[in-house]
N, C-alpha and C positions, 0 to 999 in steps of 0.2 A: 205378377208383372208390375214393374214400377211405372208411375205416371211421369210426365215430363216435369223437370225441375223448374224450367222457365220457358215461356212461349213468347215469341215476338208478337207485336200488335197485329201484323198481317196474318200470322198463324191463327190467332184467336178469331179474327174476322173470317178467315177461310172456313174454320170449323163451324162457326155460327152460320155461315152461308149454306154449308152442306147440310147442317141440321135442319135449316128452313126448307131446303129442297126435299129432304126426306119426308118432312111433314106434309109436303104437298104431293108426294108420290112421284117426284121426278128424281131418279137416281142415275148419275152419270158415272158411277163406279169409283169415285174418290173416297178414300178412307183417311181418318186422322192419323198423323205420323206419331208412332209410339216408339221411344228409344228404350233399350234395355242393355245396361252395361255388364250384366252377368254377375257371377258370384266368385269371389276369390277364396281359395283354400290354402292353408299353410300357417305356420307359426303357432302361437306368438314366438317371437325371436328375442333372445336376451344375449347381449354382447357386453364385454368389458372394454371400456374406452382406455386402451393401453398402448396405443401407437401401432398396433398391428391391424391390417385390413380386416374388416368384418363384413362379409357378403351374405345375403339371404339366398336360399335355395329351396327347391321343392315346392315352389308356389305354382298353383294351377288355377286356370280360369275356366269356369263352366257356366252354361246358361247364356252365353253370348251368341246371338244369332247373326251378328254382323250388321245390326242396325246402326245407322249413323254414318256420316260421311268420313269422320276422323276419329281415331282412337289414340289414347295415350295412357300411361300410368302416371299417377300423381303421388308424390311423397310430401307430407306435411308434418309440422310439429303438432303438439297436442292442443294448440290454439288454431289449427287449420291454416296456419301460414305456410305457403307453398315453398318447399325446399328444393324440389327437383321434379323434372318432367321426363323420365326415361320413356322413349316412344314405344319400346317393345319389352316383352318379358326378358329377352336376352340382355337388353340394356339395363333393365332393373337388376338382373343378377350381377352386374358389374359395378353397382353402386357400393362405395365404401362407407358404411354407416359410422365407422370409427371417427371419421373426420367431422361429424356433426357434433361431437362432444357429448357430454352427459345429458340425458333427457329421454323423451319418447317420440318415436316417429309413427305415422300412420301411412299405409300404402293403399291406394285406391286404383281401380280401373275406371276410365272415363271415356264415354263416347259422345259425340256431338255432331250437329249439322250446322253448316254455314260458319259464320264467325262467332266465336265465343270470347267475349271481352273479359279481362281480368285474369286470364289463364297465362300466368307468367310467374317466374320465381320472384318471391317477396310479395306476391299477391295473396289473397285470402279466399278460400273456397266460398265463404259466405257472400262474397262480392262478385261471383261469376254471373254473367248475364248472357243469355242465349238459349238455344235448344240443346240440352245435354242430359246425361244421366250418369250417376256415380254408383259404382258397386259398393258392397260392404267394404270395410277396411280391415287390414291386418296390422297388428301391433308389433313394433320393434322397440324393445327396451334397451337403451344405451346406458349401462350402469358404470359407476366408478369402479376402479380397481379396489378389491377388498382383500386384505392380507389375513383375514380371519381374526380370531380373538384368543389371546393367550390366557390360560387359566392356571393360577398358582401364585404363591408368594403373598406378601413380601417375605424375603428370606434374610436371616441374620446369622452371620458367621463370625468367628473369632480368628483373626489372622495370627496363627500360633505355630505355623510350620507344618500343620497337619492338613491333608487334602480336604477341601470343602466342595462337595458336588451337590447339585440340585437333582432330586429324584422325582418329586411330585410336581411336574409341570406338564401341561398338555396344550394342544392347539385345537380350538373349535373351528373346523374348516367348513362349516355349513355354507357360508357365503364366500369362501375363498375362490378367487379367480386369478387370471394371469398365467402366462406360460412358464414362468420361472419363479421359484421360491427359494429363500434362504432365511437364516436367522442372523440377527445382528446384535452384538454386545458392545455397548458404549460405556464411557464414564459419564459423570453427571454434567459434563460440558458438551456431550454429543460426539466426542472423539471415538472413532471406531477402534475397539480393542480386539475384536475377533469376529469371524463369519462362519460359525458352525452351519453346515448345509442342511442338517436334519435335527429333529427334536432329540434323537438319540445322541447326536454329537453334542448338543447343548448339555445333556445330562452328564457328559464326560468331561466338561470343562472344570478345572480346578481353580476356583475363585480365590483361594488362599494366596496364590502366586501373584495376584494383582496388588497385594498390599492393602492397607487400610483405605477406605473410601466407599463410593457408591457406584454400582453398576446398574445399567438398564438393559433388559433383554427385549427385543422386538422380533416379530415376524415381518418379512418384507417380500412383496410380490412385484413382478414386472414382466413385460413381454419383449419389448425391443431392447436394444443395447442401452445400458445405464452407465454413466460416467461417474468416477469417484468412489466406486464401491470397493474399497480396500482398506485394510488396517492402516491406521495412522491418519486417515482422512477424517473429515467431519460430516455428520449427516446433513448439515445445512448446505454442503457443497455438492450433494448428489445432483446429477443432471440426467434427465430422461423422464419417462412416464412410469411411476411406481407408486406403491401404497405401503404404509407402515401400519402394523397393528397397534393395539394398546401396549403399554410397557409394563414389565414386571421388574420390581426393585429388588436388588441384592445389596444389603448393607454389609460391608466388610469392616468389622470393628476391631480395634486394637485390644490386646490383652488388658484385663482389668484386675488390679490387685486388691480391690475393695477399698474401704475407708476406715481408718483407725479413729476411734473415739476415746477421748480421755486426755488428762493433762491440761496445761503443762505441769510438770512436777518440779518442786524445789526441795532439795535435800542439803543438809550440812555435812561436810566431810569431817566427821568427828570420831571415826573408829567404830560407830554403831551401824549395823547393816541397814541399808535403805533399799526397799523394794517398791515397785510400782503396783498399785491396786486400782481396780475400777476401770481398767482399760479393756476395750472390746473392739471387735472387727465387724463392720457392716459388710457382709458377704453377699448382699442382694445382687450385685453386678459382678461378682467374682468369677473370673474365667482362668483357664490354665490347669494343667494336670499336676503341677508341682508348686508347693508353697513353703515359705519359711519366713521367719522374722529376722530382721537385720538391725544391729545396733552399730551406729557409727559415731565418730566425734563430729564436731562442727566443720571439719575439713573432709568429711566423707570417708575417712579411714575406718575400715571395718574392725570393730572391737569384739563382736560376738554374733553368733547365728543361732539363737534359740529356735528350735524347730516348731514349737507350739506356743500357744498363749500361756499355758500353764508353765512351760519352761521359762518364758519371758518374765512372768511374775515371780520367778525364783531367783532372778539375777540381782546381785548385791551391787548397786551403783556406787556405794561408798568406796569400794575398793578401786575404783577408777581414778580417784583423786579429784582435785578441783578442775572443773571444765564443764562442757556442755555435751550431752549425748543426744542423738536423734534415733528414734525408734521408727522402723519402716516395716511394712509387710511387702513381701516380694512373691510374684508368681512367674512361672516360666515353663517353657516347653523345650524338650530336647536337651542338648548339651549347653551349659552356660559356663564360661570361663571367668576366672577372677573372683569367684564367690568363696572367699576364705578370709579368716582373720588375718589382719596385717596387710591385706590388699585394699584398694580404694574402690568405692562403689562407682566412681566415674569411669573406671576401666573395665566394668563388666561387659562381656561380649556374648551375644546370643539373643534368643527371642524371649524377652522378659518385660515385666512392668513393675514399677514400685508404686505403693500407695502414698498418701500424704504422710508427713512425719509428725511425731509427737516429741516435744522437747523435754529433756530432763536436765535441770540445772543442778550441778554439783558445786555448791557454794562453799566459800571459806568458813572456818569456825572461828568466831570472834572471842571465844573464851567466856568467862563469867566475872561479873563485877559484883562488889558487895559494898554496903553502906546505906545509910538512910533507913527508911524514908525521911525526908526533910519537910518541916513546916516552918514557914517564915511569915512575918507580918509586914505587909507593904506599908511602910511608914516614912519613906524618904531616907531611911538609913540603909547603907549598903548591907546586903545579906548574901553571904557566900556559904557554900557547902564545904565540908571537910570530912576526913576519915574514909574517903572512898578508896577502894583497892581493886586491882585487876588480877585475876588468876588466868594467865595466858599459857598455862602449861599444855593445853590441848589446842591452842590457837594456831591457825595457819593462814596463808594468804600473803600476797606481796605487799600490800599497803594497809595502814591502819590510821584511824582517826576517831575522835569522840564526836557524838552527835547529840544535840539538844533539840527536842521537838515540843510542840504543844500537844494537847490531848487529842488532836485530830491528825497527828503525824506530820504536820507542817514543820519544816526545818527552820529553827530559829537561830542556830549557830553551829559552828564546826570547830571547836577548840581542838588543836592538834595533839595536845598532851594533857595528862592528868593535872599537871600544875596549872595549865590554862583553864581547865574545868573549874578548879577550886578558886580561881580568880574572877569567875563570872559573877556579876552583881545581879541576882535574881529579883531584887527589889524593883529594878528598872523595868521589868517586864509587866508590872502591874498585877492585879489579882488574877488567879487562874491556876492551871496545873502544867508543870513541865515534866518531861521525861529525859533522863540522861542514859545514853547508850554508848557502847563501844562497838566499832565497826572494823571488820577486815574486808578488803576488796581487791579485785584484780584490775590491772590496767584496762582501760577502755570503758570503765563505768561512766555513764552519763546521767545527768540530773542531780548530781551531788552538790547542791549549793543552797544557801539560805533563800527561803521563799518558795522552794519546791516542796513536794510531798514525797515521803518515803515510797509510796506506791508508784511513783513515776520513775524510779530508778531503773535503768536498763543496763544489765551486765551481771557480773558475778560478784556477790557480796554476802556477808553474813553479819548479823547483829547479835550482840549479847543480850542478856536479860536487861531490863530497864530499872532505873531507880527513880522514884517519884519525888518531885518537889512541889509541895502545895503552897501557893502564894495567897494568904488570906488578907 
């Protein structure tokens, strides 16, 4: 039996007076007042704070003899702050614990005599003052909604026209609560793409149809009505009491044609076969069921479709004449239209991807010059070269000029004709070495001016052999 929690001063004096009378052998029949609040049985209770009423039931009170003038039930938080005072067990059974939010409640039975100060909502049990007794307490756990935990992923798919489903995904529902559950698929901005109701329905979703990008999969739980839960809305706009699980990532990647390594290549269109060598394909990220190589001109007109790297290295680029070729690797799924010589790569239609391109320059042939070498003495007297000739029987290209450089390929002069070359005074250049070249080039060549370097030329051009002029 429990002792009194608090006694008034008069009560203590009365007990002391009675004790003194007992010691003297005078007994008038008075006994100390002992309160007993009994014992509560039931629980512990665990509820999800989800907007639905949560009521306790099955609680019983035993061991209460009816002592005390007044009885009530007391509900507190875990710091003994009083949240409610239902006067009867029936009133206790009508208390909605969902409204208290997340946390822990304690339920007590209390009996008291006279006036008990501090017994009010927002008071604290530790501050009660008067004659009272409290029973044991029952625990009510008010838990947050829990959508469980998704297990699986991340997943990586190639958007290639073939179905991409997730098979290895599961939901750990150990802590799952709430009256309603669904799964939610969003993009990486939280926009809802789909609401498969079960894990089996999630496994039936074809992520290939969503195109390239990123998807997130969630489990969602809720009890009361929830607003905004439909495809096309955003998770941030959901209204109601709900919980989301962790997210599982699905990466929807584009087709990847790999990366070509090699080049650029420079050939002279001179009637001699010109093949590329040392070209390779980095296929570490290659995807797609079908592959081929594609050769185009610089306007993307398709010139050839060698199916393998070996076939590519067997192509004679000299036969294409002067111009620029681009070599690509292509991967595709299903049907692809426009993939034929004579078509344009810009008009390809279907599910495909192209790699980077490797350039092949098919340059003009400048022919061959003869004469020299020449050695002159820098003495202030004009020194010209003579006896130079040009064999241009195999030459081609739209434009021609002569080029004089130093031994670092810096352009010193551009005499347009052979007569102009033989009128150049090399004495004026001072000691050093000059090279005389003949050049054929196409329109659009840039960088062809005195002071620039041959290596800075951009466009299609060809140089002959050179003749050396040594200036001592």
